[in-house]
Each structure stands twice: as structure tokens, then as C-alpha cells.
N, C-alpha and C positions, 0 to 999 in steps of 0.2 A: 232584351231577350224576348223573342216571340215564340210562343209554344202553340202547337196545334192541339186543341182539346177535343177529343173524340168520344166524350162520355155523354150519354143521353140524359134527359131529365130524370130518368130512373136509375142513374149511376151505372149504366151498362155500356161497355165498349161498343161503338158503332163505327165501323170503318167508312161508312158513307156519310157520316156527319162531320162537320168541321165548324168549330168556333175557335176563337183565338184568345189566348191569355198573354197580354203584353206586360212584362215586369221591367221596371226601370229603377236603377240605383243612382243616387246623386249624393255628393257630399253635403252634409248639413251641419258643418262645424267640426271642431276638433273631436275626433273619436266618435263621430256620429254619421250615420248614413240614412238618407230618406229613401224609402221604398214605395214606389207607386205601382199599382196593379190595376189593369183595365181588362175586363173580360168582354170581348166584342163578339158580334155576330150571333147573339142569343136568339135572334129571329129564326135562325136555322134550326132551332129546336121545335119549331112548329107549335102545336097546341100545348106543348109542355114548357114553352118559354117563360110564361108568367110564374109558374111554380118553381122553375129553376132559378129565376131571378130572385124570388123570395128566399130560396134556400141559400143562394150565394151571398145575399145581403144579411142573412141571419147570423146569430152568434156562432154557429158552427160553420159558417161560410168563410169567405176570403178575409173579412176583417178579423175574425177570430183566429184564423190561421196566421195572419200577419202579426197579431198580438202575441201569439205563442212563439213565433219566430223571434220577435223582438226580445221577449223574456229570456229565451234560450241564448240569444246573442249577448245579453247583459251578464249572464252567469259565467 
């Protein structure tokens, strides 16, 4: 699944900005699914790209969201 991500490094909608979030699901054994997420084209954020990358890589970013998703799926 490929999503158009149009939020700036300041977390504001920007219709002129485009980055991509690619989410893939694959079987990982009985009753298990592997979720892979790649956020691409961060260079389109310009000067905010490094700050955004740190935010996405932090505990409140994609890995934290995926961990919360996994926990909810186990419940």
C-alpha cells in the first residue's frame, strides 16, 4: 500500500509537498504478519528533512506507532 504523505516537517498539511509511505504486509508464520514501512522522498521536505527524519525515527515516530499497532493486534 503506497500512501501520499503531505505533511510538512512542522506537521502541517501542504498540498504542494509529496513524500511516500509504503506499507507492506507479509505472512510471518501461523497467526503472524510482518509489517514493513518505508517513508521515502524525505528530501522533498527541504531544510526540514533532517528534523523530520529524527522525528520519524524517534520513539513517537513510525517504530513507536508500529509497536502500538502490534500491541493492539495482540489484544
